[in-house]
C-alpha atoms as one frame of an Amber mdcrd trajectory, in Angstrom:
protein
  21.666  14.660 -12.668  18.182  15.956 -13.650  19.829  19.039 -15.158  22.178
  16.866 -17.219  19.235  14.773 -18.440  17.383  17.944 -19.492  20.432  19.231
 -21.424  20.897  15.871 -23.132  17.211  15.659 -24.043  17.276  19.189 -25.448
  20.350  18.431 -27.588  18.765  15.253 -28.996  15.484  17.020 -29.762  17.214
  19.903 -31.549  19.321  17.467 -33.578  16.251  15.434 -34.476  14.216  18.442
 -35.522  17.156  19.877 -37.520  17.704  16.602 -39.387  14.064  16.139 -40.213
  13.112  19.661 -41.260  10.480  19.581 -43.972   9.874  21.803 -46.942  13.454
  21.615 -48.263  14.837  24.094 -50.779  14.274  21.526 -53.520  10.615  21.287
 -52.533  10.344  25.056 -52.572  11.866  25.158 -56.082   9.402  22.532 -57.246
   6.505  24.522 -55.739   7.797  27.625 -57.470   7.766  25.886 -60.869   4.377
  24.466 -60.045   3.096  27.966 -59.305   4.296  29.174 -62.740   2.449  26.322
 -64.385  -0.705  27.155 -62.489  -0.514  30.763 -63.689  -0.892  29.447 -67.251
  -4.335  28.024 -66.489  -7.560  29.909 -66.841  -8.971  32.168 -64.152 -11.032
  29.452 -62.530  -7.984  27.254 -61.950  -6.080  30.247 -60.665  -8.842  30.940
 -58.132  -8.766  27.321 -56.958  -5.003  27.526 -56.536  -5.310  30.662 -54.427
  -7.950  28.990 -52.326  -5.776  25.921 -51.728  -2.763  28.066 -50.872  -4.791
  29.996 -48.326  -6.097  26.755 -46.815  -2.576  25.407 -46.211  -1.077  28.612
 -44.806  -0.456  27.962 -41.086   0.480  31.509 -40.167   3.641  32.984 -38.670
   2.720  32.349 -35.024   1.861  28.650 -35.342   4.228  25.829 -34.427   3.720
  22.872 -36.741   4.462  19.353 -35.468   3.189  16.169 -37.054   1.063  13.941
 -34.735   3.542  11.079 -35.157   6.408  13.355 -34.079   4.360  14.679 -31.172
   3.932  11.092 -30.003   7.676  10.457 -30.316   8.452  13.560 -28.276   5.915
  12.611 -25.558   3.721  15.635 -26.234   0.301  15.175 -24.653  -2.675  17.504
 -24.430  -5.724  17.749 -22.197  -8.946  19.682 -22.480  -9.158  22.608 -20.072
 -11.875  22.131 -17.478 -12.675  24.416 -14.572 -12.688  22.583 -11.260 -12.601
  23.474  -7.543  -9.184  24.757  -6.540  -8.244  24.351  -2.888  -6.937  27.287
  -0.928  -3.408  26.405   0.152  -0.722  27.659   2.499   2.819  26.292   2.587
   4.343  25.661   6.016   6.937  23.451   7.665   6.458  20.643  10.147   7.737
  17.354  11.488   6.850  13.667  11.632   6.499  12.725  15.274   5.802   9.555
  17.220   6.383   8.010  20.610   9.959   6.797  21.165   8.581   3.982  23.325
   6.948   2.575  20.195  10.266   2.123  18.393  13.158  -0.279  18.797  16.589
  -0.454  17.181  17.912  -3.915  16.336  21.674  -4.075  16.868  24.367  -6.637
  16.052  25.200  -8.965  18.945  28.397 -10.268  17.378  30.879  -9.026  14.783
  30.796 -10.530  11.318  29.173 -10.430   7.907  25.459  -9.645   7.947  22.969
 -11.518   5.778  19.392 -10.196   5.880  16.467 -12.456   5.060  15.083 -11.879
   1.566  11.724 -10.576   2.762  13.199  -7.933   5.067  12.703  -4.541   3.427
  11.622  -1.096   4.551   7.902  -1.409   5.166   8.050  -5.134   6.021   5.956
  -6.230   8.986   7.696  -8.409  11.558   6.487 -10.262  14.615   8.144 -10.143
  18.020  11.241 -12.377  18.265  11.325 -12.797  14.461  14.729 -13.508  12.951
  15.491 -10.864  10.330  19.029 -11.981   9.482  22.196 -13.807  10.485  25.785
 -12.812  11.208  28.780 -15.037  10.555  32.408 -14.447  11.537  33.827 -17.252
   9.419  36.738 -16.356   7.142  37.189 -13.029   8.936  40.642 -11.962  10.121
  40.824 -12.365  13.900  38.315 -15.184  13.942  35.010 -15.487  15.753  35.246
 -13.982  19.273  32.456 -16.263  20.427  34.522 -19.290  19.495  37.281 -17.864
  21.687  34.730 -17.291  24.440  33.555 -20.901  24.225  37.161 -22.116  24.461
  37.741 -19.896  27.501  34.631 -21.286  29.206  35.703 -24.869  28.545  39.207
 -24.199  29.869  37.948 -22.452  33.001  35.442 -25.249  33.639  38.145 -27.910
  33.401  40.317 -25.979  35.857  37.385 -25.608  38.243  36.533 -29.295  38.007
  40.191 -30.214  38.712  40.385 -28.025  41.825  37.050 -29.062  43.369  38.172
 -32.513  44.686  41.555 -31.070  45.680  39.745 -28.473  47.783  37.847 -31.217
  49.632  41.123 -33.010  50.342  42.762 -29.803  51.540  45.394 -29.882  48.818
  44.413 -26.417  47.500  43.210 -23.436  49.458  39.779 -21.842  49.287  41.396
 -18.756  47.760  42.766 -20.759  44.838  39.412 -22.380  44.227  37.566 -19.023
  44.394  39.967 -17.556  41.854  39.236 -20.421  39.440  35.513 -20.019  40.017
  35.722 -16.271  39.281  37.575 -16.988  36.051  34.894 -19.446  35.007  32.079
 -16.958  35.729  33.911 -14.233  33.801  34.277 -16.548  30.810  30.543 -17.294
  30.871  29.728 -13.590  31.083  31.856 -12.896  28.020  29.961 -15.493  26.015
  26.600 -14.544  24.422  24.373 -17.448  23.381  22.401 -15.194  21.035  25.621
 -13.889  19.487  26.900 -17.411  19.213  23.828 -18.388  17.216  24.538 -15.520
  14.800  20.890 -14.499  14.602  19.491 -10.969  14.392  16.110 -10.831  16.132
  13.440  -8.113  16.333  12.500  -7.593  20.001   9.044  -6.205  19.149   6.312
  -6.613  16.545   5.971  -3.756  14.095   7.066  -2.301  10.769  10.659  -1.967
   9.544  11.115   1.792   9.138  14.867   1.940   8.482  17.691  -0.357   7.401
  21.038   1.054   8.473  23.160  -1.633   6.785  22.679  -4.080   3.934  23.451
  -7.739   3.333  27.128  -8.448   2.868  28.344  -5.657   5.117  30.642  -6.236
   8.088  29.194  -5.195  11.445  30.669  -4.805  14.910  28.918  -5.602  18.171
  26.304  -2.905  18.759  26.103  -1.742  15.127  22.497  -0.622  14.414  20.963
  -2.869  11.768  17.312  -1.811  11.568  14.629   0.164  13.349  11.142  -1.172
  14.015   8.038   0.893  14.809   5.701  -0.868  17.203   2.608   0.416  15.402
   1.988   1.792  11.925   0.546   5.146  13.000   2.521   8.373  12.867   1.606
  11.991  13.485   2.490  14.937  11.264   2.641  18.280  13.012   2.302  21.289
  10.708   3.275  24.685  12.131   0.745  27.238  10.926   2.024  30.838  11.276
  -0.100  32.863  13.653  -0.734  35.435  10.916  -2.768  32.755   9.108  -4.982
  32.100  12.111  -8.079  32.755   9.969  -7.407  29.478   8.117  -7.718  27.332
  11.248 -11.352  26.513  10.644 -10.874  25.934   6.903  -8.106  23.303   6.923
  -9.324  19.910   5.691  -6.269  17.944   4.570  -2.669  18.402   3.421   0.215
  17.330   1.223   3.673  16.826   2.720   7.207  16.266   1.434   9.925  14.714
   3.650  13.267  16.518   3.728  14.965  13.549   2.037  12.514  13.376  -0.896
  11.299  15.450  -3.849   7.906  13.740  -3.957   4.758  15.224  -2.415   2.598
  12.733  -0.498  -1.101  13.139   0.086  -2.361  12.720   3.645  -5.440  11.050
   2.167  -3.323   8.491   0.249  -1.984   7.174   3.573  -5.426   6.888   5.127
  -4.686  10.008   7.143  -6.984  12.561   8.651  -6.959  15.845  10.478  -6.970
  14.997  14.180  -6.422  18.259  15.998  -6.132  21.968  15.303  -5.449  24.410
  18.060  -8.595  26.476  18.651  -8.702  29.893  17.065  -8.355  31.603  20.440
  -5.356  29.473  21.483  -2.063  31.177  22.205   0.387  30.246  19.489   3.695
  28.919  20.762   6.678  30.770  19.278   4.395  32.386  16.706   2.935  29.130
  15.345  -0.302  27.209  15.761   0.211  23.406  15.599  -2.001  21.399  13.244
  -1.919  17.594  13.648  -2.655  14.816  11.163  -2.496  11.070  11.811  -1.281
   8.807   9.004  -0.504   5.146   8.442   3.214   4.511   8.193   3.960   2.523
   5.032   7.553   2.039   6.188   8.993   4.866   4.095   8.623   7.490   6.821
  10.945   8.076   9.734  10.074   9.472  13.139  11.608  12.905  13.657  11.933
  13.803   9.962  11.251  17.423   9.062   8.718  17.986   6.286   7.318  20.693
   4.020   3.536  20.816   4.273   0.868  22.293   1.996  -2.228  22.823   4.109
  -5.346  22.587   1.950  -8.499  24.461   2.827 -12.028  24.167   1.551 -12.432
  24.166  -2.214 -12.857  27.625  -3.679 -14.893  28.582  -6.728 -14.099  26.571
  -9.883 -10.916  27.716 -11.593  -8.565  26.729 -14.404  -5.272  25.203 -13.247
  -2.270  23.565 -14.902   0.367  21.055 -13.775   3.921  22.381 -13.505   5.017
  20.506 -16.665   2.554  22.504 -18.764   4.041  25.880 -17.827   7.042  27.423
 -19.599   8.836  30.464 -18.192  10.616  32.976 -20.422  12.184  36.177 -19.090
   9.869  36.284 -16.100   6.722  35.644 -18.113   4.723  32.399 -18.186   3.342
  30.618 -21.229   1.364  27.523 -22.195   0.988  25.853 -25.582  -2.489  25.403
 -27.037  -3.202  22.826 -29.737  -4.834  24.871 -32.472  -5.102  22.171 -35.150
  -4.159  18.618 -36.050  -0.579  19.682 -36.776  -0.285  23.071 -35.091   0.240
  24.633 -31.665  -0.091  28.182 -30.430   1.991  29.827 -27.718  -0.177  31.657
 -25.186   0.906  33.997 -22.387  -0.815  33.263 -19.075  -1.078  34.873 -15.646
  -0.639  32.517 -12.691  -2.134  32.468  -9.210  -1.406  30.318  -6.157  -0.196
  26.705  -6.076  -2.018  23.653  -4.781  -0.928  20.035  -4.957   1.582  20.540
  -7.753  -0.796  22.675  -9.869  -0.941  26.436 -10.463  -4.118  28.425 -10.822
  -4.369  30.263 -14.160  -5.831  33.712 -13.596  -5.983  34.690 -17.284  -4.930
  33.522 -20.733  -6.889  30.265 -21.040 -10.519  29.287 -21.348 -12.496  26.092
 -20.858 -12.551  23.680 -23.771  -9.161  24.583 -25.195  -6.593  21.815 -25.668
  -3.431  22.575 -23.698  -0.091  20.725 -23.761   0.354  19.169 -20.306   3.405
  17.007 -21.082   6.276  17.745 -23.430   5.819  21.521 -23.425   9.599  21.922
 -23.471   9.709  19.952 -26.747   7.169  22.313 -28.322   9.318  25.206 -27.118
  12.362  23.653 -28.816  10.424  23.265 -32.066   9.351  26.904 -31.790  12.894
  28.156 -31.118  14.511  26.090 -33.876  12.375  27.682 -36.579  12.121  24.351
 -38.418   9.271  22.001 -39.154   9.597  18.328 -38.131   9.685  15.734 -40.911
   6.312  14.788 -42.333   4.916  18.313 -42.858   4.100  19.096 -46.488   1.698
  21.350 -48.319  -0.357  18.347 -49.416  -2.626  17.369 -46.488
């Protein structure tokens, strides 16, 4: 889907730029006539004309885009500033927690589930809180608990009828015991909680998963939601033994669950580094475990595998760029520098390591320059099209 969006956006941008190309052939013809007129003036006027022409010449390597068009295309720039760049190493890991701290809420009766409006992933619930209801009305086959109630009533009437007959010796003890067993079986088949149609959390905690949604049909035993008893989880990052030298440098981390494309900061979840195996520890299966504790906001699931970027102490100040600012062409990397009010310059850069969604720039940029950090692809399209967006003229 993201690829389709990119293709669509590219097509629209090219069409827009093509439609609004400035400096038409008519304008060029007018400028040509104007130039002939200027040649008829005296030398002083001719010198002024040459000066003005030189002033408005943008050069072959510049990409000219009007500020208003840059705003339409979402092109944004930032001033380059050197700042500490954390050493980083990418590893894998897992979200772990105690299974005794989790509970799965299951359906106690078949029917249509209706969750309460405030029950969402991340919602806090108290013990014995009702999170929803189940109804079997208007369902083919009817409500089994209604049938169970009828069976109980029937068995009870039979038992009540036989009790005085047993005292009078009209029925045998065996007949009475059989009726009693049928009554007990009917009671066992009936669930008061199922009859009430309520879905109740057995523990206090945070809703971490919803397996079904309102309006769905559920059978007895269908998992409805999971609840974590406390809001603390542990992330275990598996540091390769070859990177043992980083053990003492690790301060924090970013992680990305297997079901998501978003990187999450340990710090943003109130997390902290809790344990690192000592440098002289024997790594299990070639890895040294690094543990972080975090607060579960309800979006994380126990047992999920994660990608982890372990961040070390900040290194010397360096220039870095977000991924959106970097354009790759035939194995080379480029950024776009704003060189004037209307112009941009394409600059080849050399990249270093990644950290938190940014790449270190080893060469090609310097502090103070204005670099395109959003919409670089739109500048690339303008460059490739060889046209100038509407609004550019030779009269600034």
